[in-house]
C-alpha positions as CSV (number, residue, x, y, z in Angstrom):
1,X,102.7,158.3,156.7
2,X,105.7,160.2,155.3
3,X,106.4,163.8,156.2
4,X,108.9,166.1,154.6
5,X,109.6,169.7,155.2
6,X,111.8,172.4,153.8
7,X,112.8,175.6,155.6
8,X,113.7,178.5,153.2
9,X,114.8,182.0,153.8
10,X,114.3,184.7,151.2
11,X,115.3,188.3,150.8
12,X,112.5,190.8,151.3
13,X,112.5,191.5,147.6
14,X,112.0,187.8,146.7
15,X,109.6,186.9,149.4
16,X,106.3,187.8,147.6
17,X,107.4,185.9,144.4
18,X,108.5,182.9,146.5
19,X,105.2,182.9,148.3
20,X,103.2,183.0,145.1
21,X,105.2,180.2,143.5
22,X,105.0,178.0,146.5
23,X,101.3,178.5,146.8
24,X,100.7,177.4,143.2
25,X,102.9,174.4,143.8
26,X,100.9,173.4,146.9
27,X,97.7,173.4,144.8
28,X,99.3,171.0,142.3
29,X,100.7,168.7,144.9
30,X,97.5,168.4,146.9
31,X,95.8,166.6,144.0
32,X,98.6,164.1,143.5
33,X,98.0,160.4,144.2
34,X,98.8,159.6,147.8
35,X,99.2,163.2,149.0
36,X,97.6,163.6,152.4
37,X,98.4,167.3,152.7
38,X,100.7,170.1,151.6
39,X,101.1,173.5,153.1
40,X,103.3,176.6,153.2
41,X,103.8,178.5,156.4
42,X,105.4,181.9,157.1
43,X,107.5,182.3,160.2
44,X,106.1,185.1,162.4
45,X,109.3,185.9,164.2
46,X,111.8,185.5,161.4
47,X,111.2,187.7,158.4
48,X,111.6,186.0,155.0
49,X,111.4,182.4,156.4
50,X,108.9,180.1,154.8
51,X,108.3,176.4,155.7
52,X,107.0,174.0,153.0
53,X,105.5,170.8,154.3
54,X,104.1,167.7,152.7
55,X,102.5,164.5,154.0
56,X,102.3,161.4,151.9
57,X,100.6,158.0,152.3
58,X,103.9,156.1,151.5
59,X,107.4,156.5,150.0
60,X,106.2,155.2,146.6
61,X,103.7,158.0,146.3
62,X,106.2,160.6,147.4
63,X,108.8,159.3,145.0
64,X,106.4,159.2,142.1
65,X,105.5,162.8,142.6
66,X,109.1,164.2,142.1
67,X,109.7,168.0,141.9
68,X,109.7,169.0,138.3
69,X,108.0,172.3,139.2
70,X,110.9,173.4,141.3
71,X,113.8,172.2,139.1
72,X,115.4,175.1,137.3
73,X,113.6,177.8,139.4
74,X,115.5,181.0,139.7
75,X,114.4,182.1,143.2
């Protein structure tokens, strides 16, 4: 199993938009071949901090997925 995570910090103004975008990305990733799980977490003690986590069956599935939905994003 492959796990990857990304910790991100947003300004209060951008946090709602970031949450919305990341939640839509999670739904798309969850149906990808080899995806074992994908979630977004909000840090309770650090305002504006989100954690994006993915779990994959293997490196090939993770690599095949890529991140076209994030490339060129303005947030």
